[in-house]
C-alpha angles and dihedrals in degrees: 000000000000116000114241103234096186115113109263120230118264112253111223117193118228089219113050102213098181132352092205102062106106101160140029113274116250132189147216110271102269127236094211125151103177117146098230147011075045138194117280127199109280095228089053091058094044089056091045090050090055092046091052089065099036125004123200090338093295097129087239131093122245091245091054102054121096116270086230098047119115089250093055093045089053090055090049093050095040091052093049091047093048091051091049091054094046096046096034087232111191100239091198094062107022138056129208122213145154134229135179118257135047137250095316092053088047090055090058097044094047094052090048099041096044091051089062092045089072101021113137116195093201091063129074120250090257091056097050116116117264139213125245118214120202108210118210100148147336100312099047088048093049091052092050089048090051092053087049094049090054092053102248123145107255141149133199139208118202107222115221096222091167092063098116092181095060099027116172090351088086086080089061095049103057114134106221117211117224131262096040128165098183143352115223125208137172102214095198121031107204094194101052097026096239126148132180112245089201141359122275108272127224097026101173118261116273091018110123122227110227116191137187105214096169094130102037110029109137091008091105142006115272134175104245093190087075093063131081092191137010119188124185134176109220097219099081108047113358114029150326125328120266102057130078132199117224123192109186135173112251089228090059090050092049093049091049092052093049099039096046085063092056098050110135113241088226094055118113090223121095127215117260114266109264096244090059102038102117102211090050092052091047092047088056097044094248089303105095087115127017108297113199098251095186089058090047093050091054089051088051092051088052089053092048090050093049092050091048090054093054106281130260096320092060092044092049089056091052092048092052091051092050097049094042091054093050097043094046090050094051090045091058093067105048090157091060107030131045118204106198098192123088111244089243092065105031112141119235091202099046121036114191129193147152138209119249087223104047091188084079094056097098088046092051093051097040094053091046089056090053090059090048094252102142140177097038100127113113127239113290090239096061105019122205119089137306129192111198110207100192120166094270095054104098129232086238094058089051090051092051088049091050092050091051091049089052091049091048094049093049092051090050091048093052095056 
């Protein structure tokens, strides 16, 4: 895209908020461990703030341009290409696109679209293939429940991630039912701090693997070719809330487009709402309806930042260092801290822990806040504490948290 070199018009506000502001505000690098919306790189936000006022010297902000303009189309295409580079996505077999919403929207669209991936008009509703959901925490359960609520034929298996005897081998011992269309997993459960150390083994042939990677996308290298569908809400590791990445096999998209047309009018199953119909979204380059371009632009800035620092391989090394440092510190004080997740399934993105003496919970949080360590309160459904170590959380911030934990433990032991 050629850069417009003409001088843009000066944008004068109707309401003069301040006459002293001469530059964009900045901030001290935060030590924020919230699970989402999560922290983003400061220089990404600084660039986004400038582009929100005047993008590419257009005299318009990036949030004001038409979602079908050449500038918006370039942002869509650039974002896709940068994600393809980062994840080494096979372009001949997989398609990348974006849809509004987050994980909850994804739960609905996956259940509906994947039904049509395997729909057979010659069979009765009761004979259609079903989805299998592997439940390892809150979000995989919510996805299963949404598929049920919509009326699709689905089953679930609860994974015993606390089985210390079998450990990760439970993923090799899953007994798959017959007549499956897909197997659904959430590889990183933010609420319970559980992460799959490997993919489930022995998934039946021609059964697609569908994964929610909202919390760990781009945190580690994966083999995209093993997945039929990857869904990832942006707000945890790659951007702002309100936009979701999808990486879907082209064969699945072709099946959906073909099979939706063959839906029997007598079938109890509805067609997918048009805004969440994957083939329609792909056909229109993610712009069938009004894609939030500013939100997508921030995602692209995050991707560019990650490419500049060495890509996913470099980020994975940093993430391993951060999580190892924090887990080792908490493990040093078994009389003070409880880590509820088996070591085989500990998340590198979401470290959950509690205090053995819960009467100290408020003291732990308030003292952390005084040191500007924020976002450590655990999810309301489980309590305790959670430190989310997403890509944008710096090593320096984790070192600061570790130092505080050491000081807190020392104080408790001395009482």
